[in-house]
C-alpha positions as CSV (number, residue, x, y, z in Angstrom):
1,M,0.0,0.0,0.0
2,I,2.8,2.4,0.9
3,K,4.7,1.6,-2.3
4,I,1.6,2.4,-4.4
5,L,1.1,5.7,-2.6
6,R,4.7,6.5,-3.0
7,R,4.6,5.7,-6.7
8,Q,1.5,7.8,-7.2
9,F,3.1,10.7,-5.3
10,V,6.2,10.6,-7.4
11,S,4.1,10.4,-10.6
12,V,2.1,13.5,-9.5
13,L,5.3,15.3,-8.5
14,A,6.9,14.6,-11.9
15,V,3.8,15.8,-13.8
16,A,3.7,19.0,-11.7
17,A,7.4,19.6,-12.3
18,A,7.0,19.1,-16.0
19,L,4.0,21.5,-16.1
20,T,6.0,24.1,-14.1
21,V,8.7,24.1,-16.7
22,L,6.5,23.8,-19.9
23,V,3.7,26.2,-19.2
24,P,5.8,29.4,-18.9
25,A,7.7,28.5,-22.1
26,V,4.4,28.1,-24.0
27,S,3.0,31.3,-22.7
28,I,6.2,33.2,-23.6
29,A,6.0,31.8,-27.2
30,Q,2.4,33.0,-27.6
31,T,2.8,36.5,-26.4
32,S,3.0,39.2,-29.1
33,P,5.7,41.9,-29.0
34,A,4.8,44.9,-26.9
35,K,3.4,47.8,-28.8
36,N,4.5,51.4,-28.4
37,K,1.8,53.4,-26.6
38,V,1.6,57.2,-27.1
39,V,-1.0,59.6,-25.7
40,F,-1.4,63.1,-27.2
41,Q,-3.2,65.7,-25.2
42,V,-5.1,68.7,-26.6
43,S,-6.5,71.4,-24.3
44,D,-6.8,74.2,-26.8
45,G,-9.5,75.0,-29.3
46,D,-7.1,76.3,-31.9
47,S,-7.3,74.4,-35.2
48,Q,-3.6,74.9,-35.9
49,K,-2.7,73.2,-32.6
50,W,-5.0,70.3,-33.5
51,G,-3.3,70.1,-36.9
52,L,0.0,69.8,-35.1
53,V,-1.2,67.0,-32.9
54,L,-2.8,65.1,-35.8
55,N,0.4,65.5,-37.9
56,N,2.5,64.2,-35.0
57,A,0.2,61.2,-34.6
58,R,0.5,60.4,-38.3
59,N,4.3,60.9,-38.1
60,M,4.4,58.4,-35.2
61,Q,2.5,55.9,-37.2
62,E,4.7,56.2,-40.2
63,A,7.9,56.0,-38.1
64,L,6.9,53.0,-36.0
65,G,4.5,51.3,-38.3
66,G,0.7,51.5,-37.9
67,N,0.4,48.1,-36.3
68,N,3.3,48.7,-33.9
69,V,1.9,51.8,-32.1
70,K,-1.2,52.4,-30.2
71,L,-2.2,56.1,-30.3
72,E,-4.7,58.0,-28.3
73,I,-5.6,61.7,-28.5
74,V,-7.2,63.1,-25.3
75,A,-9.1,66.4,-25.5
76,F,-10.3,68.4,-22.6
77,G,-11.3,71.9,-21.8
78,P,-11.5,74.1,-25.0
79,G,-10.1,71.2,-27.0
80,V,-13.3,69.3,-26.7
81,A,-15.1,72.0,-28.8
82,M,-13.1,71.0,-31.8
83,L,-14.7,67.5,-31.6
84,K,-18.2,68.8,-31.7
85,V,-20.1,68.7,-34.9
86,G,-21.7,71.9,-36.2
């Protein structure tokens, strides 16, 4: 009885050790490379300043590749008025 329990314990321990080694290796292989993340902030209602921000965002996409960068433009204060229609 003790030999059977010992054998089962060793088997479970071997499986656990194998999973401990293999699971991180699999998860590392499946992760995609980190993207560049950029946030532009606009707090001005001036159309020229908005144009600068939009040009900078486009330049960032061209320099890093559109799929390699995540861009966000945050507007607040008078900058929000530029987003309103009409």
